[in-house]
Backbone as JSON, one array per atom type, in Angstrom:
{
  "sequence": "MLVEMQEYENSLKYYRDLKNVTDTAHEEGKIVGIHENKITVATAMLENGEPIEKIMRFTGLTREEIENLRNNKS",
  "N": [[0.69, -1.2, -0.2], [1.91, 1.18, 0.82], [3.76, 1.63, -1.37], [2.12, 2.21, -3.57], [0.8, 4.31, -2.6], [2.95, 6.18, -2.69], [3.3, 6.2, -5.53], [1.04, 7.14, -6.39], [1.42, 9.93, -5.26], [3.59, 10.87, -6.6], [2.73, 10.9, -9.31], [0.6, 12.48, -9.17], [2.27, 14.82, -8.33], [3.61, 15.08, -10.86], [1.61, 15.62, -12.63], [0.56, 18.22, -11.55], [3.13, 19.69, -12.03], [3.18, 19.64, -14.8], [0.69, 20.71, -15.69], [1.3, 23.46, -14.45], [3.14, 24.28, -16.26], [2.26, 24.35, -18.65], [-0.2, 26.19, -18.22], [1.38, 28.47, -17.66], [2.68, 28.68, -20.16], [0.74, 29.22, -21.63], [-0.56, 31.82, -20.79], [1.73, 33.35, -21.24], [1.74, 33.04, -24.04], [-0.69, 34.67, -24.54], [0.04, 37.25, -23.57], [2.19, 37.75, -25.26], [0.59, 37.89, -27.84], [-1.2, 39.88, -27.53], [0.43, 42.04, -27.14], [1.67, 41.96, -30.13], [-0.89, 42.56, -31.51], [-1.3, 45.23, -30.62], [0.94, 46.47, -31.68], [0.52, 46.0, -34.37], [-1.83, 47.54, -34.59], [-0.78, 50.31, -33.97], [1.27, 50.44, -36.48], [-0.53, 50.63, -38.35], [-2.02, 52.93, -37.32], [0.23, 54.68, -37.65], [0.76, 54.72, -40.47], [-1.4, 55.99, -41.33], [-1.03, 58.84, -40.5], [-1.39, 59.28, -37.96], [-1.09, 61.11, -35.01], [1.89, 60.66, -32.78], [1.26, 60.66, -29.93], [-1.36, 59.97, -29.74], [-1.27, 57.62, -30.73], [-0.05, 56.54, -28.69], [-1.77, 56.84, -26.5], [-4.03, 54.96, -27.49], [-3.17, 52.57, -27.67], [-1.22, 52.19, -25.71], [1.5, 51.62, -25.96], [5.1, 52.7, -25.7], [6.67, 55.93, -26.44], [8.98, 55.48, -27.45], [8.85, 52.78, -28.57], [7.21, 53.27, -30.56], [8.23, 55.03, -32.12], [10.35, 53.33, -32.93], [8.97, 51.68, -34.7], [8.29, 53.36, -36.66], [10.76, 53.92, -37.61], [11.63, 51.71, -38.38], [10.03, 50.99, -40.53], [10.46, 52.81, -42.67]],
  "CA": [[-0.01, 0.01, -0.07], [3.0, 2.25, 0.81], [4.28, 2.15, -2.67], [0.97, 2.59, -4.43], [0.61, 5.63, -2.27], [4.19, 6.97, -3.12], [3.43, 6.21, -6.98], [-0.03, 8.24, -6.74], [1.92, 11.41, -5.11], [4.5, 11.29, -7.57], [1.93, 10.88, -10.4], [-0.01, 14.02, -8.87], [3.2, 15.98, -8.54], [3.96, 15.38, -12.35], [0.3, 16.4, -13.12], [0.57, 19.44, -11.04], [4.18, 20.4, -12.86], [2.68, 19.73, -16.24], [-0.45, 22.0, -15.78], [1.78, 24.83, -14.32], [3.96, 24.86, -17.28], [1.06, 24.59, -19.77], [-0.8, 27.37, -18.06], [2.37, 29.7, -17.8], [2.9, 29.04, -21.37], [-0.46, 29.94, -22.42], [-0.49, 33.2, -20.43], [2.65, 34.24, -21.87], [1.25, 33.31, -25.27], [-1.61, 35.61, -24.6], [0.81, 38.21, -23.45], [2.63, 38.22, -26.82], [-0.4, 38.09, -28.95], [-1.5, 41.1, -26.99], [1.52, 43.03, -27.8], [1.68, 41.91, -31.38], [-1.99, 43.21, -32.02], [-0.87, 46.74, -30.49], [2.16, 46.71, -32.92], [-0.23, 46.15, -35.84], [-2.7, 48.73, -34.67], [0.2, 51.23, -34.0], [1.4, 50.58, -37.56], [-1.76, 51.07, -39.3], [-2.16, 54.46, -37.33], [1.28, 55.31, -38.26], [0.6, 54.82, -41.91], [-2.48, 57.01, -41.54], [-0.48, 59.86, -40.18], [-2.08, 59.73, -36.73], [0.3, 61.49, -34.03], [2.5, 59.68, -31.56], [0.63, 60.9, -28.68], [-2.91, 59.43, -29.89], [-1.12, 56.1, -30.79], [0.26, 55.92, -27.35], [-3.05, 56.62, -25.81], [-4.94, 53.97, -27.89], [-2.1, 51.24, -27.81], [-0.44, 51.72, -24.49], [2.93, 51.64, -26.42], [5.73, 53.93, -25.33], [7.03, 56.78, -27.53], [10.34, 54.74, -28.04], [8.39, 51.64, -29.11], [6.24, 53.76, -31.87], [9.22, 55.6, -32.87], [10.95, 52.34, -33.52], [8.27, 51.2, -35.78], [8.14, 54.39, -37.65], [12.17, 54.08, -38.17], [11.94, 50.34, -39.01], [9.11, 51.18, -41.74], [11.1, 53.83, -43.39]],
  "C": [[0.86, 1.28, 0.1], [3.33, 2.79, -0.73], [3.53, 2.87, -3.8], [0.63, 4.11, -3.98], [1.74, 6.77, -2.57], [3.95, 7.21, -4.86], [2.26, 7.29, -7.16], [0.81, 9.57, -6.24], [2.99, 11.87, -6.03], [3.55, 11.38, -9.1], [1.0, 12.36, -10.27], [0.9, 15.1, -8.94], [3.43, 16.28, -10.1], [2.88, 15.99, -13.08], [0.27, 17.58, -12.96], [1.82, 20.06, -12.25], [3.75, 20.46, -13.93], [1.76, 20.69, -16.42], [0.06, 23.09, -15.48], [2.45, 25.29, -15.6], [3.27, 25.11, -18.52], [0.4, 26.01, -19.42], [0.21, 28.57, -18.06], [2.5, 30.0, -19.19], [1.85, 29.67, -22.08], [-0.58, 31.43, -21.93], [0.53, 34.05, -21.11], [2.4, 34.27, -23.44], [0.1, 34.58, -25.45], [-0.91, 37.06, -24.52], [1.45, 38.88, -24.82], [1.69, 38.45, -27.77], [-0.93, 39.6, -28.66], [-0.74, 42.3, -27.56], [1.56, 42.87, -29.1], [0.28, 42.63, -31.87], [-1.67, 44.81, -31.61], [0.11, 46.98, -31.56], [1.4, 46.88, -34.19], [-1.12, 47.3, -35.51], [-1.68, 50.1, -34.75], [0.61, 51.45, -35.38], [0.48, 51.36, -38.41], [-1.98, 52.74, -38.94], [-1.15, 55.2, -37.68], [1.07, 55.75, -39.78], [-0.73, 55.68, -42.17], [-2.24, 58.55, -41.18], [-0.96, 60.52, -38.8], [-0.81, 60.18, -35.8], [0.65, 60.54, -32.87], [1.56, 59.79, -30.32], [-0.77, 60.15, -28.71], [-2.56, 57.94, -29.99], [-0.73, 55.71, -29.51], [-0.86, 55.75, -26.48], [-4.01, 55.45, -26.02], [-4.27, 52.73, -27.66], [-1.52, 51.0, -26.34], [1.18, 51.43, -24.7], [3.55, 52.77, -25.91], [6.13, 54.67, -26.63], [8.06, 56.07, -28.22], [9.77, 53.82, -28.96], [7.86, 52.04, -30.45], [7.15, 54.37, -32.46], [10.17, 54.48, -33.79], [10.36, 51.7, -34.87], [8.32, 51.83, -36.7], [9.61, 54.16, -38.43], [12.33, 52.65, -38.76], [11.02, 50.4, -40.65], [9.61, 51.93, -42.91], [12.29, 53.18, -44.44]]
}
């Protein structure tokens, strides 16, 4: 019975570790996706001649990030 209990505990630990890894990866993926969307919106706004202050307000990106987008498109 002791061996079975230890195997169960090991199995449970493995499951929890795996779940934590997948949950973390999922959250990180969401963050990356949100940031990529902000970049897409900022790029479109730059192409439409919107001022940097407005882009900052709508996307939450920093002035430096937006200026880097502008410089990379040139």
